[in-house]
C-alpha positions as CSV (number, residue, x, y, z in Angstrom):
1,M,100.1,141.9,109.0
2,T,99.0,141.3,105.4
3,G,95.5,140.8,104.0
4,E,96.4,137.1,103.4
5,Q,97.6,136.7,107.0
6,L,94.3,138.3,108.3
7,K,92.3,135.8,106.2
8,L,94.5,133.0,107.7
9,L,93.8,134.3,111.2
10,T,90.1,134.3,110.5
11,K,90.3,130.7,109.2
12,M,92.2,129.7,112.4
13,K,89.6,131.2,114.6
14,K,86.8,129.3,112.8
15,L,88.7,126.0,113.3
16,I,88.9,126.8,117.1
17,T,85.2,127.6,117.2
18,K,84.5,124.2,115.5
19,G,86.6,122.4,118.0
20,N,89.3,121.5,115.4
21,K,92.2,122.5,117.7
22,K,95.0,121.2,119.9
23,F,98.0,122.3,121.8
24,I,101.3,120.6,121.3
25,N,104.5,120.4,123.4
26,R,107.8,121.6,122.0
27,R,110.7,119.4,122.5
28,D,111.9,121.3,125.6
29,R,108.6,122.6,126.9
30,D,105.3,121.1,128.2
31,Y,102.3,123.3,127.2
32,L,100.4,122.4,130.4
33,E,103.3,123.8,132.5
34,E,103.4,126.9,130.4
35,L,99.7,127.5,130.9
36,L,100.0,126.8,134.6
37,E,102.8,129.4,134.8
38,V,100.6,131.9,133.1
39,G,97.7,131.0,135.4
40,I,95.1,129.9,132.9
41,T,93.4,126.7,131.8
42,E,93.3,125.2,128.3
43,S,89.8,126.6,127.7
44,L,90.9,130.1,128.9
45,A,93.9,129.8,126.6
46,W,91.7,129.1,123.6
47,Q,89.5,132.1,124.6
48,E,92.6,134.3,124.7
49,I,93.7,133.0,121.2
50,L,90.2,133.9,119.9
51,T,90.9,137.6,120.9
52,L,94.2,137.8,118.9
53,S,94.4,140.5,116.2
54,S,96.8,142.1,113.9
55,Y,97.9,144.2,116.9
56,N,99.3,141.1,118.6
57,Y,101.1,139.8,115.4
58,V,104.9,139.5,115.4
59,P,107.2,138.2,112.7
60,D,108.6,134.8,113.4
61,Y,112.3,135.1,113.7
62,K,112.8,131.5,114.8
63,P,110.4,129.5,112.7
64,F,109.1,126.4,114.5
65,Y,107.3,125.4,111.3
66,L,109.8,125.9,108.4
67,K,108.7,127.5,105.2
68,S,105.0,127.5,106.1
69,D,102.5,129.9,104.7
70,S,99.9,128.5,107.2
71,S,101.5,129.6,110.4
72,L,101.4,132.9,112.4
73,V,103.0,134.1,115.6
74,F,101.5,136.4,118.2
75,K,102.6,138.1,121.4
76,K,100.1,138.9,124.2
77,E,100.3,139.9,127.8
78,I,98.3,137.5,129.9
79,N,98.2,137.8,133.7
80,G,101.4,139.9,133.7
81,N,103.3,137.4,131.5
82,R,104.5,138.0,128.0
83,V,103.2,135.0,126.0
84,Y,104.2,134.0,122.5
85,I,101.6,131.9,120.7
86,K,102.5,130.1,117.5
87,L,99.5,128.9,115.4
88,K,99.6,126.6,112.4
89,I,96.9,124.8,110.3
90,E,97.7,121.2,109.7
91,E,95.9,118.8,107.5
92,Y,95.0,115.3,108.7
93,I,93.0,112.4,107.3
94,D,89.9,111.1,109.2
95,N,87.6,108.5,107.7
96,M,89.2,108.9,104.3
97,E,88.5,112.7,104.4
98,T,91.1,115.4,104.5
99,N,90.4,117.8,107.4
100,E,92.2,120.7,109.0
101,K,93.1,121.3,112.6
102,L,94.7,124.3,114.3
103,I,97.9,123.5,116.2
104,A,99.0,125.9,119.0
105,V,102.3,126.3,120.7
106,V,102.5,128.5,123.8
107,E,105.7,129.9,125.1
108,I,106.3,132.3,127.9
109,G,109.0,134.8,127.1
């Protein structure tokens, strides 16, 4: 994990702490079913994401977000399940202001 990626992870964690976060479904997977299979709630999932470090980082060999410098992929063991977590910062406009939100995709693998 590079220094820039570590800075990005720090920024992502700040967005989570501020409440600027959401899970999304992939075309073929429902994130709530994935969390249920792992045995955790959404709030516990965000707590797990806050503990991610360079130790959990893995290169993204199947990019969900093409050509993005604002996404990272992690692998973590949670309740005996290997979980892949893809994180991306997306911009959105709210009341004429550009803001950022962390988008998370959870996949059991």
